C-alpha positions in Angstrom: 48.8 -85.2 -38.5 46.0 -87.2 -40.2 44.0 -85.8 -43.1 44.3 -84.1 -46.5 47.2 -81.8 -46.8 46.8 -78.1 -47.7 49.4 -76.0 -49.6 50.7 -74.8 -46.2 51.3 -78.4 -45.0 53.0 -79.3 -48.3 55.3 -76.2 -48.2 56.4 -77.3 -44.8 57.2 -80.7 -46.2 59.4 -79.3 -48.9 61.1 -77.0 -46.5 62.0 -80.1 -44.4 63.4 -81.8 -47.5 60.5 -84.1 -48.2 59.5 -84.0 -51.9 56.5 -86.2 -52.6 56.1 -84.6 -56.1 59.1 -84.1 -58.3 60.0 -83.1 -61.8 61.9 -85.6 -64.0 65.6 -85.1 -63.7 65.3 -82.9 -60.6 65.1 -85.8 -58.1 64.9 -84.4 -54.6 66.1 -80.9 -55.7 62.6 -80.0 -57.1 61.5 -76.7 -55.8 57.9 -76.1 -54.8 57.9 -73.1 -57.2 58.5 -75.5 -60.1 55.3 -77.3 -59.3 51.6 -76.4 -59.9 50.7 -76.3 -56.3 47.1 -75.2 -55.5 45.4 -74.6 -52.1 44.9 -78.3 -51.4 46.2 -80.2 -54.5 48.9 -80.4 -57.2 48.0 -80.0 -60.8 49.3 -82.9 -62.8 50.6 -81.7 -66.2 50.9 -83.5 -69.5 54.3 -85.1 -70.1 54.1 -87.8 -72.9 51.1 -88.3 -75.1 50.6 -91.7 -76.8 47.7 -91.9 -79.3 46.8 -95.4 -80.4 48.6 -96.6 -83.5 51.9 -94.7 -82.9 55.1 -96.7 -82.4 55.8 -97.7 -78.9 58.3 -95.4 -77.3 57.6 -92.5 -79.6 57.2 -89.4 -77.6 54.6 -86.8 -78.5 54.2 -83.4 -76.8 51.3 -82.2 -78.9 48.3 -84.0 -80.3 44.9 -83.0 -81.6 42.3 -85.3 -80.0 39.5 -85.8 -82.4 35.9 -86.2 -81.4 35.5 -89.6 -79.8 39.3 -89.8 -79.9 41.3 -91.6 -77.3 44.9 -91.1 -76.1 47.0 -92.2 -73.2 48.8 -89.5 -71.2 51.7 -89.8 -68.8 52.3 -87.1 -66.2 55.1 -84.6 -66.4 55.6 -85.0 -62.6 57.1 -88.0 -60.8 55.4 -89.2 -57.7 57.5 -90.1 -54.7 55.1 -90.7 -51.8 56.3 -91.4 -48.3 55.0 -94.6 -46.7 52.6 -92.5 -44.6 51.0 -90.5 -47.4 48.6 -91.6 -50.1 47.3 -89.7 -53.1 43.9 -89.2 -54.6 43.9 -88.4 -58.3 41.0 -86.6 -60.0 40.2 -85.0 -63.3 40.9 -81.3 -63.2 37.6 -79.3 -63.0 36.9 -76.3 -65.1 37.8 -76.4 -68.8 38.3 -80.2 -68.8 34.8 -80.9 -67.8 33.3 -78.1 -69.8 35.0 -79.3 -73.0 33.6 -82.8 -72.7 36.7 -84.7 -71.8 36.5 -87.9 -69.9 39.5 -89.0 -67.9 39.8 -92.6 -66.8 42.2 -94.6 -64.6 42.0 -92.0 -61.8 41.7 -93.0 -58.1 44.0 -93.6 -55.1 47.7 -93.8 -55.3 49.2 -96.1 -52.7 51.6 -94.9 -49.9 55.2 -95.5 -51.0 54.3 -95.2 -54.7 57.2 -94.0 -56.9 56.9 -93.3 -60.6 54.7 -91.4 -63.1 51.0 -91.7 -63.3 49.2 -92.5 -66.6 45.6 -92.0 -67.5 43.4 -92.2 -70.6 41.7 -89.2 -72.1 38.5 -89.6 -74.2 37.1 -86.7 -76.1 33.3 -87.1 -75.6 32.5 -83.8 -77.4 31.9 -83.1 -81.1 34.9 -80.8 -81.3 38.6 -81.4 -81.5 40.7 -80.8 -78.3 44.4 -79.9 -78.3 46.7 -81.9 -75.9 49.8 -79.9 -75.2 52.9 -80.7 -73.1 52.6 -78.8 -69.8 48.8 -78.4 -69.8 47.1 -79.7 -66.7 44.3 -82.2 -67.1 44.4 -84.0 -63.7 45.2 -83.1 -60.1 46.5 -85.0 -57.1 45.4 -84.5 -53.4 47.6 -85.8 -50.6 46.3 -87.6 -47.5 48.6 -88.1 -44.5 48.3 -91.0 -42.0 49.6 -90.9 -38.5 51.7 -94.0 -39.2 53.3 -95.7 -42.2 51.5 -98.3 -44.2 52.8 -101.8 -43.6 53.6 -102.9 -46.1 53.7 -99.8 -48.3 53.7 -100.0 -52.1 56.8 -101.6 -53.6 57.1 -102.3 -57.3 57.9 -100.9 -60.7 55.7 -98.2 -62.1 54.6 -98.7 -65.7 56.6 -96.9 -68.3 54.7 -95.4 -71.2 57.7 -96.0 -73.5 57.7 -99.7 -72.8 54.0 -100.6 -72.8 53.5 -102.8 -75.8 49.8 -103.2 -75.1 49.3 -99.5 -75.8 48.5 -100.3 -79.4 45.6 -102.6 -78.4 43.7 -99.4 -77.7 41.4 -98.1 -80.5 41.6 -94.5 -81.6 37.8 -94.3 -81.6 36.0 -94.4 -78.3 34.1 -97.7 -78.1 35.3 -98.3 -81.7 32.0 -96.7 -82.8 32.9 -96.1 -86.4 34.2 -99.6 -87.0 31.2 -101.2 -85.1 28.7 -99.2 -87.1 30.4 -100.3 -90.4 30.4 -104.0 -89.3 26.8 -103.8 -88.2 25.7 -102.3 -91.5 27.6 -105.0 -93.5 26.0 -107.7 -91.3 22.5 -106.3 -91.9 23.0 -106.2 -95.7 24.5 -109.7 -95.8 21.6 -111.1 -93.7 19.0 -109.4 -95.9 20.7 -110.6 -99.1 20.7 -114.2 -97.7 17.0 -113.9 -96.9 16.2 -113.0 -100.5 18.7 -114.9 -102.6 19.3 -118.1 -100.8 15.8 -119.5 -100.7 15.2 -118.8 -104.4 18.6 -120.1 -105.4 18.2 -123.3 -103.3 14.7 -123.9 -104.7 16.0 -123.6 -108.3 18.9 -125.9 -107.7 16.7 -128.4 -105.9 14.1 -128.4 -108.7 16.7 -129.0 -111.3 18.3 -131.8 -109.4 15.0 -133.4 -108.6 13.9 -133.1 -112.3 17.1 -134.8 -113.5 16.7 -137.6 -111.0 13.1 -138.2 -112.0 14.0 -138.3 -115.7 16.8 -140.7 -115.0 14.6 -142.9 -112.9 11.9 -142.9 -115.6 14.3 -144.1 -118.3 15.8 -146.7 -116.0 12.4 -148.1 -115.0 11.3 -148.2 -118.6 14.4 -150.1 -119.6 14.2 -152.4 -116.6 10.6 -153.4 -117.5 12.0 -155.2 -120.6 13.8 -158.5 -120.0 16.9 -159.4 -122.1 19.5 -157.0 -123.5 18.2 -157.9 -127.1 14.7 -156.9 -126.1 15.9 -153.7 -124.6 17.9 -152.8 -127.7 14.8 -153.6 -129.9 12.6 -151.4 -127.7 15.0 -148.5 -128.1 15.1 -148.9 -131.9 11.3 -149.0 -132.1 11.1 -145.8 -130.0 13.6 -144.2 -132.3 11.7 -145.2 -135.4 8.4 -143.9 -133.9 10.1 -140.6 -133.3 11.4 -140.4 -136.9 8.0 -141.3 -138.3 6.3 -138.7 -136.2 8.8 -136.1 -137.3 8.4 -137.1 -141.0 4.6 -136.9 -140.7 4.8 -133.4 -139.2 7.3 -132.2 -141.9 5.0 -133.6 -144.6 1.9 -131.8 -143.2 3.9 -128.5 -142.9 5.1 -128.7 -146.5 1.6 -129.3 -147.7 0.2 -126.4 -145.8 2.9 -124.1 -147.2 2.2 -125.3 -150.7 -1.6 -124.7 -150.3 -1.0 -121.1 -149.1 1.4 -120.4 -152.0 -0.9 -121.7 -154.8 -4.2 -120.3 -153.3 -6.1 -123.5 -153.2 -9.6 -123.3 -151.9 -10.7 -124.9 -148.7 -12.2 -128.0 -150.4 -9.2 -128.8 -152.4 -7.0 -128.2 -149.3 -9.2 -130.7 -147.3 -8.9 -133.3 -150.1 -5.2 -132.8 -150.2 -4.8 -133.6 -146.5 -6.1 -137.1 -147.1 -3.8 -138.0 -150.0 -1.1 -140.6 -149.2 
């Protein structure tokens, strides 16, 4: 027959010794009663849980999925599809959708596939969600062809215990917390640069330019005099002028202080200014 299989069709397959869905360790001895068979699908239950950051190969059977949390789940069931049957994996309706869980990596399962299925669970709600071994989050519908696929799927199914790339996942959906933190730091850094850098650069530039101008002025003044002897003489003259100016200022200050202390009148003070 061609089409989706009902629970009646699936029971006939198991009665004939065909076991497309098995439990680990049971091989082809899995009983239909051991599986979560529904009217037209199998419920796929939680086997291993791998939250990001846990050591590769560490098995967890219980995990609290925080808001925006992410975890990789491996099914409890093994899939052993005949070459003429494919599967369609979907998130389980009901509580999963109502609780705000997003399941990725679902889709078709090729004819001939053998191994477990893995999918990512993202908690899109604002509340924690408990992941427990044996709980059903996904389901699998079977579709039968009237002939075998050529070629059917042949390969090695991924093993959750061996996937080193698991820890590349972030425990926060879209890494929102880290991204918000990085964005805030970038905004603060850019704002500080806008305020500080121009002022700092202007101060440094003014200081450098001032120093250069002073050095050039001295150099030009010296270069205007010819011989080294003349240059030395010019410097001495400048030094003497500075000393004389300083002595004159000191003399005037001392005279003013003396006038204030002795109480001289204005006329006497003016006469004293012109004394040698």
